[in-house]
C-alpha positions as MATLAB code, in Angstrom:
seq = 'MTTGLLTSSINKAKLLKKKLSKPTEPNITKYKNFNKLYNTTKQQLKIWYYDEVFNSNKHNITQIWIELRKLIGKQNDKNLS';
ca = [
      94.709  162.485  178.245;
      92.734  165.385  177.999;
      89.170  165.232  179.574;
      87.724  165.562  176.382;
      89.877  161.620  175.284;
      88.455  160.617  178.441;
      84.968  161.612  178.154;
      84.915  160.067  174.650;
      86.603  156.803  175.937;
      83.518  156.377  178.809;
      81.139  157.521  175.920;
      83.061  154.351  173.285;
      82.473  152.092  176.372;
      78.754  152.185  176.005;
      78.574  151.912  172.857;
      80.072  148.967  172.844;
      78.054  147.580  175.545;
      75.052  148.896  173.853;
      76.292  147.019  170.297;
      77.188  143.563  172.462;
      73.850  143.185  173.941;
      72.360  144.664  171.162;
      73.511  143.623  168.150;
      71.403  146.006  165.938;
      72.354  147.598  162.539;
      72.244  150.824  164.375;
      73.648  150.335  166.803;
      76.391  148.380  165.358;
      76.807  151.748  162.846;
      76.991  154.256  165.695;
      79.677  152.239  167.212;
      82.261  151.960  164.401;
      81.331  155.196  163.136;
      82.076  157.104  166.759;
      85.267  154.171  167.542;
      86.697  155.571  164.170;
      86.408  158.941  164.829;
      87.998  158.060  168.760;
      90.751  156.657  167.234;
      91.504  159.545  164.741;
      91.297  161.776  167.221;
      93.647  160.080  169.708;
      96.135  159.664  167.031;
      96.039  163.855  166.243;
      96.565  164.171  169.905;
      99.430  161.901  170.012;
     101.604  163.437  167.114;
     100.514  167.062  168.581;
     101.860  166.102  172.512;
     105.188  164.884  170.870;
     105.050  168.108  167.887;
     104.512  169.842  171.590;
     107.486  168.212  173.229;
     109.909  168.127  170.195;
     109.644  171.468  169.608;
     109.767  173.243  173.077;
     112.874  171.095  173.806;
     114.602  171.596  170.076;
     117.969  173.121  171.377;
     118.216  170.275  174.610;
     119.616  166.990  172.765;
     119.655  165.362  176.109;
     115.562  165.647  176.616;
     114.804  165.009  173.013;
     116.802  161.277  173.652;
     114.819  161.018  177.315;
     111.371  161.260  175.005;
     112.426  159.100  172.798;
     113.583  156.470  174.324;
     110.208  157.036  176.177;
     108.481  156.390  172.981;
     109.641  153.809  172.327;
     109.868  152.067  175.428;
     113.465  151.334  175.824;
     115.647  151.631  179.137;
     118.843  153.353  179.725;
     121.561  151.656  178.095;
     123.999  152.650  181.022;
     121.644  151.129  183.742;
     122.238  147.518  181.620;
     125.583  146.640  182.944;
];
């Protein structure tokens, strides 16, 4: 997680707290707009990260499979027997 995304996460939490404590229309709108921007940015960073990982390992199939297993949350099959 980048420092900018971490800062945005803290800001999002503050806006949520403000939205829940004082649910006025401007507070709700600010939170919804910021949340949409935050989620879009987070998704773009995730795509960028995996693009970098796979492009840097495009000639190393073993490392690509390691990254794919981490991505889907699967453990190594050899350890299951």
